[in-house]
C-alpha positions as CSV (number, residue, x, y, z in Angstrom):
1,M,-44.3,-44.5,-66.2
2,T,-46.8,-42.6,-64.1
3,I,-45.7,-42.1,-60.5
4,S,-48.4,-41.3,-58.0
5,F,-47.0,-38.1,-56.5
6,D,-48.8,-36.0,-53.9
7,N,-46.3,-33.5,-52.6
8,S,-47.7,-32.2,-49.4
9,Y,-44.4,-30.8,-48.0
10,A,-43.8,-28.8,-51.2
11,R,-47.2,-27.1,-50.6
12,L,-45.9,-25.7,-47.3
13,P,-44.7,-22.1,-47.1
14,E,-41.5,-21.5,-49.2
15,R,-39.3,-21.0,-46.1
16,F,-39.6,-24.7,-45.3
17,F,-37.4,-25.6,-48.2
18,E,-35.7,-24.4,-51.4
19,R,-36.9,-25.5,-54.8
20,Q,-33.9,-27.4,-56.2
21,E,-33.5,-29.7,-59.1
22,P,-30.9,-32.5,-59.0
23,V,-27.6,-31.7,-60.8
24,P,-27.4,-34.2,-63.8
25,V,-24.6,-36.7,-63.7
26,K,-22.3,-37.8,-66.5
27,A,-23.1,-41.5,-67.1
28,P,-25.6,-43.1,-64.6
29,E,-25.3,-46.8,-64.2
30,L,-27.7,-48.9,-62.0
31,V,-25.8,-50.9,-59.4
32,V,-28.7,-52.4,-57.5
33,L,-32.5,-51.9,-57.6
34,N,-34.8,-52.9,-54.7
35,R,-37.6,-54.6,-56.7
36,D,-39.6,-55.6,-53.6
37,L,-39.6,-52.0,-52.4
38,A,-40.5,-50.7,-55.9
39,A,-43.5,-53.0,-55.9
40,R,-44.5,-51.7,-52.4
41,L,-44.4,-48.1,-53.9
42,G,-46.4,-49.1,-56.9
43,L,-43.5,-48.5,-59.2
44,D,-42.7,-50.7,-62.3
45,A,-39.3,-52.2,-61.6
46,D,-38.7,-53.2,-65.2
47,W,-39.2,-49.5,-66.2
48,L,-36.9,-48.4,-63.4
49,E,-34.2,-50.6,-64.9
50,S,-34.7,-49.1,-68.4
51,P,-32.5,-46.1,-69.6
52,E,-35.5,-43.8,-68.9
53,G,-35.9,-45.2,-65.4
54,I,-32.2,-45.0,-64.6
55,A,-32.2,-41.3,-65.8
56,M,-35.0,-40.6,-63.4
57,L,-33.3,-42.4,-60.5
58,A,-30.1,-40.5,-61.1
59,G,-31.8,-37.1,-61.3
60,N,-31.1,-36.6,-64.9
61,A,-34.7,-36.6,-65.9
62,L,-37.7,-35.5,-63.7
63,P,-40.8,-37.6,-63.7
64,E,-44.1,-35.9,-64.2
65,G,-45.5,-34.7,-60.9
66,A,-42.1,-34.3,-59.2
67,E,-41.5,-31.1,-57.3
68,P,-37.8,-31.4,-56.2
69,I,-36.9,-29.6,-53.0
70,A,-34.0,-29.3,-50.5
71,Q,-35.5,-29.2,-47.0
72,A,-34.4,-26.7,-44.4
73,Y,-33.4,-27.8,-40.9
74,A,-31.0,-27.0,-38.1
75,G,-29.4,-29.3,-35.5
76,H,-27.1,-30.0,-32.6
77,Q,-24.1,-31.8,-34.0
78,F,-22.1,-33.4,-31.2
79,G,-23.7,-31.0,-28.8
80,G,-23.0,-27.8,-30.7
81,F,-26.0,-26.0,-32.2
82,V,-25.9,-25.1,-35.9
83,P,-28.9,-22.9,-36.8
84,R,-28.9,-23.6,-40.5
85,L,-28.0,-27.0,-42.0
86,G,-30.6,-28.4,-44.5
87,D,-30.2,-30.8,-47.4
88,G,-26.7,-30.0,-48.6
89,R,-26.4,-33.0,-51.0
90,A,-29.9,-34.4,-51.1
91,V,-33.0,-33.5,-53.2
92,M,-36.5,-34.8,-52.5
93,L,-38.2,-35.6,-55.8
94,G,-41.6,-35.7,-54.1
95,E,-43.9,-37.9,-52.0
96,V,-45.1,-41.2,-53.5
97,V,-48.5,-42.5,-52.4
98,A,-48.3,-46.3,-52.3
99,T,-51.0,-48.6,-53.4
100,D,-52.2,-49.0,-49.8
101,G,-52.4,-45.2,-49.3
102,A,-49.1,-44.9,-47.3
103,R,-47.0,-41.9,-48.1
104,F,-43.2,-42.0,-48.6
105,D,-40.6,-39.4,-49.5
106,L,-38.5,-40.2,-52.5
107,Q,-35.1,-38.6,-52.1
108,L,-31.8,-38.6,-54.0
109,K,-28.7,-38.5,-51.9
110,G,-25.6,-37.2,-53.7
111,A,-27.7,-35.2,-56.1
112,G,-25.3,-32.2,-56.2
113,R,-24.9,-28.8,-54.5
114,T,-27.9,-27.1,-53.0
115,V,-28.4,-23.7,-51.4
116,F,-27.7,-25.5,-48.1
117,S,-24.3,-27.0,-49.1
118,R,-21.6,-25.9,-46.8
119,G,-18.3,-24.3,-47.8
120,R,-16.8,-26.0,-50.9
121,S,-19.0,-29.1,-50.7
122,D,-19.7,-30.7,-54.1
123,G,-23.0,-32.1,-52.9
124,R,-22.0,-35.5,-54.2
125,A,-21.5,-38.9,-52.7
126,W,-19.1,-41.7,-53.4
127,I,-19.9,-45.4,-53.8
128,G,-18.7,-46.5,-50.3
129,P,-21.2,-44.6,-48.1
130,V,-24.0,-45.1,-50.7
131,L,-23.6,-48.9,-50.7
132,R,-23.1,-48.9,-46.9
133,E,-26.5,-47.1,-46.4
134,Y,-28.2,-49.4,-48.9
135,V,-27.0,-52.5,-47.2
136,L,-27.4,-51.3,-43.6
137,S,-30.9,-49.8,-44.1
138,E,-32.1,-52.9,-45.9
139,A,-30.6,-55.2,-43.3
140,M,-32.3,-53.2,-40.6
141,A,-35.6,-53.5,-42.4
142,A,-35.1,-57.3,-42.6
143,L,-34.3,-57.4,-38.9
144,G,-37.7,-55.7,-38.2
145,V,-36.3,-52.3,-37.1
146,P,-38.2,-49.2,-38.2
147,T,-35.9,-47.6,-40.8
148,T,-35.6,-45.5,-44.0
149,R,-35.2,-47.8,-47.0
150,A,-33.1,-47.9,-50.1
151,L,-34.8,-48.1,-53.5
152,A,-31.7,-48.0,-55.7
153,A,-28.0,-47.2,-55.8
154,L,-26.3,-45.9,-59.0
155,R,-22.8,-45.0,-60.2
156,T,-22.6,-41.6,-61.7
157,G,-19.7,-42.0,-64.1
158,E,-18.0,-39.2,-62.3
159,T,-15.1,-38.9,-59.8
160,V,-15.6,-37.6,-56.3
161,V,-12.6,-36.3,-54.4
162,R,-12.5,-37.3,-50.7
163,D,-9.3,-37.1,-48.6
164,A,-7.4,-36.0,-51.7
165,M,-8.4,-39.2,-53.4
166,G,-10.6,-39.7,-56.4
167,R,-13.4,-42.2,-55.8
168,P,-16.3,-43.4,-58.0
169,G,-19.3,-41.1,-57.6
170,A,-22.7,-42.6,-56.7
171,I,-26.3,-41.7,-55.8
172,L,-28.6,-43.4,-53.3
173,V,-32.4,-43.3,-53.8
174,R,-33.8,-43.2,-50.3
175,V,-37.3,-43.8,-49.2
176,A,-38.6,-42.5,-45.9
177,A,-41.9,-42.1,-44.1
178,S,-40.8,-38.5,-43.9
179,H,-37.7,-36.5,-43.4
180,I,-39.1,-34.3,-40.5
181,R,-36.4,-34.3,-37.8
182,V,-35.9,-32.8,-34.4
183,G,-33.6,-30.4,-36.3
184,T,-36.5,-29.3,-38.5
185,F,-38.3,-27.9,-35.5
186,Q,-35.1,-26.4,-34.2
187,Y,-34.8,-24.5,-37.5
188,F,-38.0,-22.6,-36.8
189,A,-37.6,-22.3,-33.1
190,A,-34.2,-20.6,-33.6
191,R,-35.9,-18.0,-35.7
192,D,-38.8,-17.5,-33.3
193,D,-41.1,-18.5,-36.1
194,L,-44.2,-19.4,-34.1
195,E,-46.3,-19.8,-37.2
196,G,-43.7,-22.1,-38.8
197,L,-43.7,-24.2,-35.7
198,R,-47.5,-24.6,-35.7
199,T,-47.5,-25.5,-39.4
200,L,-44.7,-28.0,-38.9
201,L,-46.5,-29.5,-35.9
202,N,-49.7,-29.9,-37.8
203,T,-47.8,-31.5,-40.6
204,L,-46.2,-34.0,-38.2
205,I,-49.6,-34.8,-36.7
206,E,-51.3,-35.3,-40.0
207,R,-48.5,-37.5,-41.3
208,H,-47.4,-39.6,-38.3
209,Y,-49.6,-38.9,-35.2
210,P,-53.2,-38.5,-36.3
211,E,-54.3,-39.8,-32.8
212,C,-52.7,-36.7,-31.2
213,E,-54.3,-33.3,-30.8
214,T,-51.9,-31.3,-28.7
215,P,-48.1,-30.6,-28.7
216,L,-47.8,-32.5,-25.3
217,E,-49.5,-35.6,-26.8
218,V,-47.2,-35.5,-29.8
219,L,-44.1,-35.2,-27.5
220,R,-45.3,-38.2,-25.5
221,A,-45.9,-40.2,-28.6
222,V,-42.5,-39.3,-30.1
223,A,-40.8,-40.3,-26.9
224,A,-42.5,-43.7,-26.9
225,R,-41.5,-44.4,-30.5
226,Q,-37.9,-43.3,-29.9
227,A,-37.7,-45.5,-26.8
228,E,-38.9,-48.5,-28.7
229,L,-36.5,-47.8,-31.5
230,V,-33.4,-47.4,-29.4
231,A,-34.3,-50.5,-27.4
232,H,-34.4,-52.4,-30.6
233,W,-31.0,-51.0,-31.6
234,M,-29.5,-52.1,-28.3
235,A,-30.9,-55.6,-28.6
236,L,-29.1,-56.1,-31.9
237,G,-25.8,-54.5,-30.9
238,F,-26.3,-51.6,-33.3
239,I,-24.4,-48.3,-32.8
240,H,-25.8,-45.4,-34.8
241,G,-22.6,-43.4,-34.4
242,V,-24.0,-39.9,-35.1
243,M,-27.1,-39.2,-33.1
244,N,-27.3,-35.5,-33.8
245,T,-30.7,-33.9,-33.5
246,D,-30.8,-33.5,-37.3
247,N,-30.5,-37.3,-37.5
248,M,-33.5,-38.1,-35.3
249,A,-36.5,-38.6,-37.5
250,L,-39.7,-37.9,-35.7
251,S,-41.5,-40.7,-37.6
252,G,-39.6,-43.1,-35.4
253,E,-37.4,-44.5,-38.2
254,T,-33.7,-45.0,-38.1
255,I,-32.2,-42.4,-40.5
256,D,-28.7,-41.6,-41.8
257,Y,-26.4,-44.6,-41.8
258,G,-23.1,-42.7,-41.9
259,P,-20.5,-44.2,-39.5
260,C,-22.9,-46.7,-38.0
261,A,-21.8,-50.3,-37.1
262,F,-22.9,-53.5,-35.5
263,M,-20.7,-54.7,-32.6
264,D,-18.6,-57.8,-32.9
265,H,-17.3,-58.5,-29.4
266,Y,-19.5,-56.9,-26.8
267,H,-18.6,-53.8,-24.8
268,P,-21.0,-51.1,-23.5
269,G,-18.5,-48.4,-24.3
270,R,-17.9,-49.4,-27.9
271,V,-17.5,-46.6,-30.4
272,F,-16.7,-47.0,-34.1
273,S,-17.4,-43.6,-35.6
274,S,-14.2,-41.8,-36.5
275,I,-15.8,-38.4,-35.8
276,D,-17.0,-39.4,-32.3
277,Q,-13.7,-38.7,-30.6
278,F,-15.1,-38.5,-27.1
279,G,-17.6,-41.4,-27.2
280,R,-20.7,-39.1,-27.0
281,Y,-22.6,-41.7,-29.1
282,A,-21.1,-44.9,-27.7
283,Y,-23.3,-48.0,-27.6
284,A,-24.5,-47.7,-24.0
285,R,-25.0,-43.9,-24.2
286,Q,-27.6,-44.1,-27.0
287,P,-30.7,-44.1,-24.6
288,Q,-29.2,-41.1,-22.7
289,I,-28.6,-39.2,-26.0
290,A,-32.1,-40.0,-27.2
291,V,-33.5,-38.3,-24.1
292,W,-31.2,-35.3,-24.6
293,N,-32.5,-35.0,-28.2
294,L,-36.1,-35.3,-27.0
295,A,-35.4,-32.4,-24.6
296,Q,-34.3,-30.3,-27.5
297,F,-37.6,-31.2,-29.3
298,A,-39.6,-30.3,-26.2
299,T,-37.9,-26.9,-26.0
300,C,-39.1,-26.2,-29.5
301,L,-42.6,-27.1,-28.6
302,L,-42.8,-25.0,-25.4
303,P,-44.0,-21.8,-27.2
304,L,-47.0,-23.8,-28.5
305,M,-47.9,-25.2,-25.0
306,G,-49.3,-22.3,-23.1
307,E,-48.2,-20.9,-19.8
308,R,-44.4,-21.3,-19.5
309,E,-44.0,-22.7,-16.1
310,A,-46.7,-25.3,-16.4
311,A,-45.5,-26.2,-20.0
312,V,-42.0,-26.8,-18.8
313,E,-43.2,-29.1,-16.1
314,E,-45.4,-31.1,-18.5
315,A,-42.8,-31.3,-21.2
316,S,-40.2,-32.5,-18.8
317,A,-42.5,-35.3,-17.6
318,A,-43.2,-36.2,-21.3
319,V,-39.5,-36.4,-22.1
320,D,-38.9,-38.5,-18.9
321,S,-41.6,-40.9,-20.1
322,F,-39.0,-42.2,-22.5
323,I,-37.2,-43.9,-19.6
324,G,-40.0,-46.2,-18.5
325,V,-40.9,-47.2,-22.1
326,Y,-37.3,-47.8,-22.9
327,Q,-36.7,-49.9,-19.8
328,R,-39.7,-52.1,-20.4
329,E,-39.0,-52.6,-24.1
330,W,-35.3,-53.3,-23.5
331,L,-36.2,-55.8,-20.8
332,R,-38.7,-57.5,-23.0
333,R,-36.4,-57.8,-26.0
334,M,-33.3,-58.9,-23.9
335,G,-35.5,-61.4,-22.1
336,R,-36.6,-62.9,-25.4
337,K,-33.0,-63.1,-26.5
338,I,-32.4,-65.6,-23.7
339,G,-35.7,-67.4,-24.2
340,I,-38.0,-65.7,-21.7
341,T,-41.3,-64.7,-23.3
342,E,-42.2,-61.9,-20.9
343,A,-39.2,-61.0,-18.7
344,G,-39.9,-59.4,-15.4
345,E,-37.8,-57.4,-13.0
346,E,-36.6,-60.6,-11.4
347,D,-34.9,-61.6,-14.7
348,L,-32.9,-58.4,-15.0
349,S,-29.9,-59.7,-13.0
350,L,-29.7,-62.8,-15.2
351,I,-29.6,-60.6,-18.3
352,E,-27.1,-58.2,-16.9
353,D,-24.9,-61.0,-15.5
354,L,-24.6,-62.4,-19.0
355,L,-23.8,-59.1,-20.6
356,G,-21.1,-58.4,-17.9
357,R,-19.5,-61.7,-18.6
358,M,-19.6,-61.1,-22.3
359,A,-17.9,-57.7,-21.9
360,T,-15.2,-59.1,-19.7
361,E,-14.5,-62.1,-21.9
362,K,-14.8,-60.2,-25.2
363,A,-17.6,-62.5,-26.5
364,D,-19.2,-61.8,-29.8
365,F,-22.6,-60.2,-29.3
366,T,-24.5,-61.8,-32.2
367,R,-22.9,-65.2,-32.0
368,V,-23.5,-65.7,-28.3
369,F,-27.2,-65.2,-28.7
370,S,-27.5,-67.1,-31.9
371,A,-25.7,-70.0,-30.2
372,L,-28.2,-69.9,-27.4
373,R,-31.1,-70.5,-29.8
374,R,-29.2,-73.3,-31.6
375,D,-27.0,-75.1,-29.1
376,P,-26.1,-73.5,-25.8
377,K,-23.0,-75.7,-25.5
378,A,-21.6,-73.8,-28.5
379,A,-22.1,-70.4,-26.8
380,R,-19.3,-71.2,-24.3
381,T,-16.7,-71.2,-27.2
382,E,-17.4,-67.5,-27.8
383,F,-15.9,-66.7,-24.4
384,T,-12.1,-66.4,-23.9
385,E,-12.7,-68.3,-20.6
386,P,-15.6,-70.7,-21.2
387,M,-16.1,-71.3,-17.5
388,A,-17.5,-67.7,-17.4
389,F,-20.4,-68.9,-19.5
390,D,-20.8,-72.2,-17.7
391,L,-21.3,-70.4,-14.4
392,W,-24.1,-68.3,-15.9
393,R,-25.7,-71.2,-17.8
394,E,-26.8,-73.1,-14.7
395,G,-29.1,-70.3,-13.5
396,W,-30.3,-69.6,-17.0
397,E,-31.3,-73.2,-17.6
398,A,-33.3,-73.3,-14.4
399,R,-35.1,-70.1,-15.5
400,I,-36.0,-71.2,-19.0
401,A,-37.3,-74.5,-17.7
402,R,-40.4,-72.6,-16.8
403,E,-40.9,-71.4,-20.4
404,A,-43.0,-73.3,-23.0
405,D,-40.8,-72.7,-26.0
406,P,-37.6,-70.8,-25.2
407,A,-35.9,-71.9,-28.5
408,G,-38.8,-70.6,-30.5
409,V,-38.8,-67.3,-28.7
410,M,-35.0,-66.9,-29.2
411,A,-35.4,-67.7,-32.9
412,T,-37.5,-64.7,-33.5
413,E,-35.2,-62.3,-31.6
414,N,-31.7,-63.5,-32.3
415,P,-30.5,-63.1,-35.9
416,L,-27.9,-65.5,-37.3
417,R,-26.5,-62.9,-39.8
418,I,-25.9,-59.2,-39.4
419,P,-24.1,-56.7,-41.7
420,R,-20.7,-57.2,-40.1
421,N,-18.3,-54.4,-40.6
422,H,-15.6,-56.4,-42.3
423,R,-18.1,-57.8,-44.8
424,V,-19.4,-54.3,-45.6
425,E,-15.8,-53.1,-46.1
426,E,-15.0,-56.1,-48.4
427,M,-18.1,-55.3,-50.4
428,I,-17.2,-51.6,-50.8
429,A,-13.6,-52.5,-51.8
430,A,-14.9,-54.8,-54.5
431,A,-17.4,-52.2,-55.7
432,M,-14.6,-49.6,-56.0
433,E,-13.1,-51.9,-58.6
434,G,-16.4,-52.4,-60.4
435,D,-17.2,-55.8,-58.9
436,D,-20.7,-55.9,-57.5
437,A,-21.0,-59.6,-56.9
438,P,-20.1,-59.3,-53.2
439,L,-22.8,-56.7,-52.8
440,H,-25.5,-58.9,-54.2
441,R,-24.4,-61.9,-52.2
442,L,-24.3,-59.9,-49.0
443,L,-27.8,-58.5,-49.7
444,A,-29.0,-62.1,-50.3
445,A,-27.5,-63.3,-47.0
446,L,-29.1,-60.5,-45.0
447,A,-32.6,-60.7,-46.6
448,E,-33.8,-63.3,-44.1
449,P,-31.4,-62.9,-41.1
450,Y,-33.3,-65.1,-38.7
451,A,-33.6,-68.1,-41.1
452,E,-31.2,-71.0,-41.1
453,D,-29.5,-71.1,-44.5
454,A,-26.3,-73.1,-45.1
455,R,-25.6,-71.1,-48.3
456,Y,-24.6,-68.1,-46.2
457,A,-22.7,-69.8,-43.4
458,E,-19.6,-67.6,-43.9
459,Y,-21.7,-64.5,-43.1
460,E,-22.3,-65.8,-39.6
461,A,-18.6,-65.9,-38.7
462,A,-17.0,-63.3,-36.6
463,P,-14.0,-61.4,-38.1
464,S,-10.5,-62.7,-37.5
465,P,-8.2,-60.3,-35.7
466,A,-6.8,-59.1,-39.0
467,E,-10.3,-58.5,-40.4
468,R,-11.7,-56.4,-37.5
469,V,-12.8,-53.0,-38.4
470,Q,-12.1,-50.5,-35.6
471,R,-13.3,-47.3,-37.3
472,T,-16.1,-46.3,-39.5
473,F,-16.3,-43.1,-41.4
474,C,-18.9,-40.5,-42.4
475,G,-19.7,-40.3,-46.1
476,T,-19.1,-36.6,-46.3
């Protein structure tokens, strides 16, 4: 099969990456293929399922036109700066140009050691985090959130050792608008590589911000996209869990689904990630961390922005522009979640009052809002003390009486099904034993999360106390 590669990043100066072929695996086996995404990329899904296609997806055979590379980047990890990170277990095969002209990176995660691998890292992945990212990224896409996508997941036929335990090895084939991160700019800024920064900025403009001409315009545009993205996360109860600067994609996509999670019962301080010991990336802190990350990006751009004092002032204002965009987008989305087409400042107290009662009464985030769109009377059963909801409901009903179609508005904003943590863990446990049926059923349930579908009613249920997942773990 011919793949329409046009590898612009591989044409950049050699210091932007290391040329790196994937390390072949023992016995690749396709677990799941995203046929719809394959069609979007102009790839023949039937061929991808053939032995030759599987060999390509696993990195055992390189397609014509591929120029495999491991990208260089740095990053702040939980606030501490690491000047050299890079793709330590991922190899980008190249850039695929889709039938509509859109450009996408085709990357293999778990493709073996690279020059950026740290310590004794094997550069591999195991089936758990591979399937977690496949399910979570595709669920986010179905929910309408900008995100990287998953083209395929494969078993490698090899064993990967994690926590002194042998686990089935796996590879994820990830598709992204690009892998340019805040940390990519930090890599060159840390080396005082002004030419590298200019080249990278021009690449970012050409690929994602063609309407921008200056570093300041790019900073403002990036801030706006990140504000809209994080507001969307917040409206769905999504917690990224590891918002390091190397995990902020400047395309505006959600990237790196390591210890991420969707909340069950609502609490603004909720943390799932086992490596976030101090709650740096807690649910309610995500907007604040996004601003912090943007400030690091702005610092990288300062050498390209002219006179220092004026540049600092302009860059600071551009970073702060995130706040206004975020607040407007959060209010818009949260207003729609309770049936208000265009919420105003006067509606803020109504939204915050509901969230406060949900936190106090340990109400399930998704089920409260999905009940509002279906039958508000059912929403009260999500509260440990239903009277808390009843007291709020009176004012809410008076407000939505002024709306033309509140139920219709809520139906487009409130999903019925999300990738609940206990369902994801059940799926991974089954896959560990070679049973992929739960994976395929979960993917089917999440494909149209806003649509009523009695076939998947069990995926709407909150976990029982015994099923609750309190911690999620990074795949490395």
